[in-house]
Every structure is written in structure tokens, then in C-alpha cells.
C-alpha positions in Angstrom: 0.0 0.3 -0.1 2.5 2.4 0.7 4.2 1.8 -2.1 1.1 2.5 -4.2 0.9 5.6 -2.2 4.3 6.4 -3.3 3.4 5.6 -7.3 0.9 7.8 -6.9 2.0 10.9 -5.2 5.2 11.3 -6.9 4.6 12.1 -10.5 2.7 15.3 -8.7 5.8 15.8 -7.2 8.2 15.9 -9.9 5.4 17.9 -12.1 6.0 20.7 -9.4 9.8 20.3 -8.9 10.0 21.6 -12.6 7.4 24.4 -12.1 8.6 27.9 -12.8 9.3 29.8 -9.2 6.2 32.3 -10.5 3.7 29.4 -11.0 5.2 27.3 -7.9 4.3 30.6 -5.5 1.0 31.3 -7.2 0.4 27.2 -6.2 1.6 27.9 -2.7 -0.9 31.0 -2.4 -3.8 28.4 -3.4 -2.2 25.9 -0.9 -2.2 28.2 1.9 -5.9 29.3 1.2 -7.3 25.6 1.6 -5.0 24.7 4.5 -5.3 27.5 6.3 -9.2 28.9 5.4 -11.0 25.2 4.9 -8.4 22.3 6.5 -7.3 24.8 9.7 -4.0 22.4 9.7 -2.7 23.1 13.5 -4.7 26.3 13.4 -4.9 26.2 17.3 -1.7 24.8 17.9 -0.2 27.8 16.5 -2.9 30.2 17.8 -1.5 28.6 21.5 2.6 28.8 20.5 1.9 32.6 19.5 0.1 33.2 22.7 2.3 31.7 25.1 5.4 32.9 23.3 4.7 36.0 22.5 2.0 37.6 24.9 2.9 40.9 24.4 1.4 41.6 21.3 -2.3 42.3 20.8 -4.5 39.4 19.2 -4.7 41.3 16.0 -0.9 41.3 15.8 -0.4 37.8 16.4 -3.3 36.6 14.3 -1.1 38.9 11.3 1.9 36.6 12.4 -0.2 33.4 12.2 -1.2 34.2 8.9 1.8 35.0 7.6 3.5 32.3 8.9 1.1 29.8 7.4 2.2 31.4 3.9 5.8 31.1 4.6 5.3 27.1 5.8 3.4 26.8 2.4 6.6 28.3 0.3 8.9 26.4 2.2 7.1 23.2 1.5 7.2 23.8 -2.1 10.8 24.8 -2.0 11.7 21.5 -0.3 10.1 19.9 -3.3 11.5 22.0 -5.8 14.3 21.1 -4.6 14.4 17.5 -6.8 14.9 19.4 -9.8 16.9 23.0 -8.8 20.2 23.7 -10.2 23.1 24.5 -8.0 23.4 27.8 -9.8 19.4 28.7 -9.1 20.2 27.6 -5.3 23.2 29.4 -4.8 21.1 33.0 -5.9 18.2 32.0 -3.8 20.3 30.7 -0.6 23.0 33.0 0.1 25.8 32.5 2.8 27.1 35.6 3.3 30.4 34.7 5.7 31.5 31.4 4.1 35.2 32.3 6.1 33.8 32.3 9.0 33.3 28.6 8.9 36.3 27.6 6.8 38.1 29.0 9.5 36.7 26.4 12.0 37.8 23.6 8.9 41.3 24.9 9.5 41.5 24.0 13.1 41.5 20.5 12.6 38.5 19.3 14.4 35.0 17.7 13.5 31.9 20.6 13.6 28.6 20.6 15.4 26.4 22.6 13.3 23.1 24.1 15.5 20.2 26.0 13.8 16.8 26.0 14.1 13.2 25.2 12.3 13.4 28.9 11.3 13.0 30.3 7.5 14.9 28.0 5.0 16.5 25.0 7.3 15.8 22.9 4.4 17.8 24.5 1.5 20.8 25.1 4.0 21.5 21.7 2.9 23.1 23.8 -0.3 26.1 24.7 1.8 28.1 21.5 1.3 29.3 22.2 -2.4 31.0 24.8 -0.4 32.7 22.8 2.1 35.4 20.6 2.8 34.1 18.0 5.4 31.9 15.4 4.6 28.2 16.5 6.3 25.8 14.6 8.8 22.3 15.8 8.7 20.1 14.5 11.4 16.7 13.6 11.1 13.1 11.9 11.7 12.8 8.7 9.7 9.7 9.3 7.0 7.5 5.9 7.7 7.1 5.5 4.2 10.2 3.8 3.2 10.1 5.0 -0.4 9.4 8.8 0.3 12.0 8.2 2.8 14.1 7.1 0.3 13.4 9.9 -2.2 14.4 12.4 0.7 17.8 10.8 1.4 18.1 10.9 -3.1 17.7 14.8 -3.0 19.8 15.5 -0.4 22.6 13.0 -1.3 22.5 15.7 -4.6 23.8 18.4 -2.1 26.2 15.9 -0.8 24.4 15.4 2.3 24.1 12.1 4.3 21.0 11.9 5.9 21.4 9.9 9.7 18.7 8.9 11.7 19.1 10.2 15.9 19.5 6.5 16.7 22.5 6.3 14.0 23.9 9.8 15.2 26.2 8.1 18.0 27.7 5.6 16.0 28.7 7.6 13.6 30.5 9.8 15.0 32.2 7.7 17.2 33.4 5.5 14.3 34.3 8.5 12.2 36.0 9.4 15.5 37.6 6.2 15.3 38.9 6.4 12.4 40.0 9.7 12.4 37.7 11.2 9.9 36.5 15.2 10.2 32.8 15.5 9.9 30.2 18.6 10.0 27.3 17.5 11.8 23.8 19.2 11.9 21.8 19.4 14.7 18.1 21.7 14.7 17.7 21.2 18.3 15.6 24.1 19.0 11.9 21.5 19.7 10.9 19.9 22.4 12.6 16.7 24.1 11.0 13.8 25.9 10.6 15.0 29.6 11.9 11.5 30.6 15.0 12.2 28.4 15.7 16.0 29.4 18.5 17.0 31.5 18.4 20.6 31.3 15.3 22.9 31.7 16.0 27.0 31.0 13.9 30.0 29.8 12.9 29.7 26.2 10.9 32.7 25.3 10.1 33.3 28.8 9.0 30.4 29.4 10.9 27.4 31.1 11.1 24.2 29.2 12.9 21.2 28.3 15.7 21.5 26.2 17.7 19.2 23.5 21.4 19.2 24.9 22.8 16.2 22.8 24.5 18.9 20.2 26.6 20.0 22.9 27.6 16.7 25.0 28.2 14.9 21.9 30.8 18.4 20.5 32.5 18.0 24.8 32.7 14.2 24.4 34.3 14.0 20.8 35.9 17.2 20.8 34.0 19.3 18.6 33.7 22.9 17.3 30.2 24.7 17.2 28.2 26.7 15.1 25.6 28.4 14.9 23.3 29.0 11.3 21.5 32.4 11.3 19.4 32.2 8.3 17.4 35.0 7.5 14.5 35.6 4.4 15.0 38.4 2.6 12.0 38.0 0.2 10.0 35.1 -1.0 12.5 32.4 -2.7 15.5 34.3 -1.3 17.4 33.8 1.9 20.3 35.4 3.4 22.9 32.5 6.0 25.3 33.9 8.6 27.8 32.2 11.2 28.3 32.7 14.3 30.9 30.5 15.9 29.1 29.2 19.3 32.6 27.7 20.5 35.8 26.4 19.7 36.5 25.3 23.0 33.6 23.1 24.3 35.2 21.8 27.2 36.1 24.3 28.7 32.6 26.0 28.7 30.3 25.3 31.8 27.1 22.3 30.6 24.4 23.6 29.1 26.2 27.2 28.4 26.6 26.6 25.1 23.1 25.5 24.6 21.5 28.3 26.4 23.6 30.9 24.1 22.2 29.2 20.8 18.9 29.3 22.1 19.2 33.2 22.6 19.8 33.6 18.9 17.2 31.7 18.0 14.7 33.8 20.3 16.7 36.6 18.6 15.7 35.3 15.0 12.1 34.8 16.1 11.6 38.2 17.9 12.9 40.0 14.6 10.4 38.5 12.2 8.3 35.5 13.9 6.6 34.7 10.9 9.3 32.7 9.6 9.4 30.5 12.8 7.6 27.0 12.6 4.8 27.4 14.8 3.1 24.3 14.0 5.3 21.6 16.4 4.0 21.5 20.4 7.8 23.7 21.6 5.6 24.3 24.7 3.3 21.4 25.3 6.3 20.5 28.4 6.6 23.8 30.5 6.8 24.9 34.8 
């Protein structure tokens, strides 16, 4: 059955991926209307998250952000599909790294690198980084239930030289690479909510005391990695700029969780600057004190 679903859906995905960008965004506008006004996809979750995270805004201000966030969500989903057929030249034009030298200088330190980023703006197109670096890159992700779509996602990422590894595979990969003295770039999106029973650290995120993912920092300390943050900004529809911020070049010399807390502060700055580009559909504040 899952293969049949894949066979039915794949031609539609392929057709979308070859659309010119102007038509792609017209389609996005239509999907937004259906998703927001007819289906009401996760609208209550988004509304609750905005009320919790941005209580200083009025109901009307939060409603404007809510609608803009759904528009961006639809854009990002179609941009992800567009990745199937987008050219390297087009990708470089639309996703620009403003200070790549900051990252490349870290590679010269001859240590593996833990890259932290948020579910903000276009975290999908950040994979274009891998054409510009020397280290082999590994992106930690959650495996899709449908193995055929999962294989498709892996194929799209491999086009940009990204190795997808699941959370369960992450530590074995890092151990093996460390043992073989193979330097790598490991990408972590650590702004979502961990399970409460596996949370070692709680702190403020958008003013709310919540459990926080600390795996990236702990692995960086254990295997002596440098840590860097990728800040992505949406310039206009279909265009993004990303900049690097070094979090630490001496992880073991910094108290536990301090790097993770700094990362979350940088994410907060992004959100407060333009909250409509954050992924509000996830239950980030479902566990809070």
C-alpha cells in the first residue's frame, strides 16, 4: 500500500518540482488558502504557541503573524519539493552564505564541527552549504514512515552531498568517524521539544521554562568538536541569506549547557525579529513549568 501511495504521489511531486518559481508561488498561495481557511491545519496549536511565546502582542498582531507563518510554511514545503530539480546555480542565487569564511576557518582547526540551527526560514535549503565545504556532512533527521518517500528524501539530499542519519544512528556514526580520524560536519536542529523523561536541562525559551535538547553540546564535548550556529534570514519570497556565528572553539572549557543556552538566545533573536518565519506548528511549549 505504501508503495502504491508513493507511485500515485510521486508524479505530482515531480510536476511541482519543474514549475517555474512564479507559478510555484501561485500554487503556494492556493495551498495556503486551502490549508488555512478550509482545513485549518494545526491552527489551534499555532495560535496557542504564539500566545505563549509572544504575550506582549495584541490578538490582532498575533493573527497577522499566524497567517504569514502559514504562507511561509506553504512556500517552504514547495521549495523543498523544488529541490528535486533545482540547479546549483539557481540554489546559490536564492540561498546565499554571507560569511562562509567564518565556517571555513573552523575547518582549518582540524576538528569536527557541530552545526546548530533552528526550524526557521529555510532550514531545508541550508543543505546547499555542502557544495562549498571540505568536510563530509551529516544531517540528523527523523526517518519517514513510508520507506519510499524516505528514500526519495535521501536521494534529494545526496544531490547536495548530504548524508542523512537518524537520531539512533548519530552516535555510532560519530564514534566510527572519530575512531578513524575522519572529520565531519554534523547538523543539529535543536530548538524543538525533547521528551520530558530524557531531558537533562530546563531553561527559558521565549520566556517559558521548558526542557531543552542538549545532545549536540554533549556530543561536541565528548568528541572535541567546534560548534557553530547558522542564522538564516528570509530576504524576500524565495530568497534567503545565511550567516555563521561561532558558538565555541573550546567546548570542554565551557560549563555544561551554556553553549546550548546561547544557541537558544540566538534563536529567540531570530524569532523576535521576524516571528512569521518560525515553525509554529510544532508543540514546542507542550512541556512547561
